[in-house]
C-alpha positions in Angstrom: 140.9 -62.4 -69.9 143.0 -59.9 -71.8 146.3 -58.1 -71.6 145.3 -55.8 -68.8 144.0 -58.7 -66.6 145.8 -59.4 -63.4 145.7 -63.2 -62.8 146.3 -64.9 -59.5 146.1 -68.5 -58.4 142.6 -69.4 -57.5 141.7 -69.9 -53.8 143.2 -73.1 -52.5 145.6 -73.5 -55.4 149.3 -73.5 -54.9 152.4 -73.9 -57.1 155.0 -76.0 -55.3 158.2 -77.7 -56.1 158.0 -81.4 -55.4 161.6 -82.2 -54.3 161.0 -85.9 -54.1 160.0 -86.0 -57.8 162.2 -83.1 -58.9 159.3 -81.2 -60.6 156.8 -78.4 -60.1 153.2 -79.2 -59.3 150.0 -77.3 -59.0 148.1 -78.4 -56.0 144.4 -77.8 -56.0 141.6 -79.2 -53.9 141.4 -83.0 -54.7 143.8 -82.8 -57.7 147.4 -82.3 -58.7 148.4 -80.9 -62.0 151.9 -81.3 -63.4 152.7 -78.3 -65.7 155.4 -78.3 -68.3 158.4 -76.0 -68.0 156.8 -73.3 -70.1 153.7 -73.3 -67.9 155.8 -73.2 -64.8 157.6 -70.1 -66.1 154.2 -68.4 -66.5 152.8 -69.6 -63.2 155.7 -68.4 -61.2 154.8 -64.9 -62.4 151.1 -65.2 -61.6 151.1 -63.4 -58.3 148.0 -61.3 -58.2 150.0 -58.1 -58.9 151.4 -58.5 -62.4 149.2 -58.0 -65.4 149.3 -60.3 -68.4 151.3 -57.6 -70.2 153.9 -57.5 -67.4 154.2 -61.3 -67.5 154.6 -61.3 -71.3 157.2 -58.5 -71.2 159.2 -60.4 -68.5 159.2 -63.6 -70.5 160.0 -61.8 -73.8 163.0 -60.2 -72.1 164.2 -63.5 -70.5 163.9 -65.6 -73.6 164.7 -62.9 -76.1 161.6 -63.8 -78.1 158.9 -61.8 -79.9 156.4 -60.5 -77.4 153.5 -61.1 -79.8 154.1 -64.8 -80.0 154.6 -65.0 -76.2 151.4 -63.0 -75.6 149.3 -65.5 -77.7 150.8 -68.4 -75.8 150.4 -66.9 -72.4 146.8 -65.8 -73.0 146.0 -69.3 -74.3 147.5 -71.0 -71.3 145.9 -68.6 -68.7 142.5 -68.9 -70.3 142.8 -72.7 -70.2 143.9 -72.6 -66.5 141.1 -70.2 -65.7 138.5 -72.5 -67.3 139.9 -75.4 -65.2 139.5 -73.3 -62.0 143.2 -72.9 -61.3 143.5 -69.2 -62.2 141.3 -66.3 -61.2 141.3 -62.7 -62.4 
């Protein structure tokens, strides 16, 4: 995965807000993952249309933070999620 990649949630994976618990969860076959707030901000932008660069630019603008730092963090998160079968490119 690199900056030009266009990530999407893997087949059968959904990001949902669990109203009963007041938190976001990633639902995957036979498992539930509870992402932290930063991961939720990234996952809400993983739509199969936005590139990693577009996701980074949106986050950098929203948080008024250096894009390079966000890029490293986003790529690290997405690679981890891809290895766990939750993200596809």
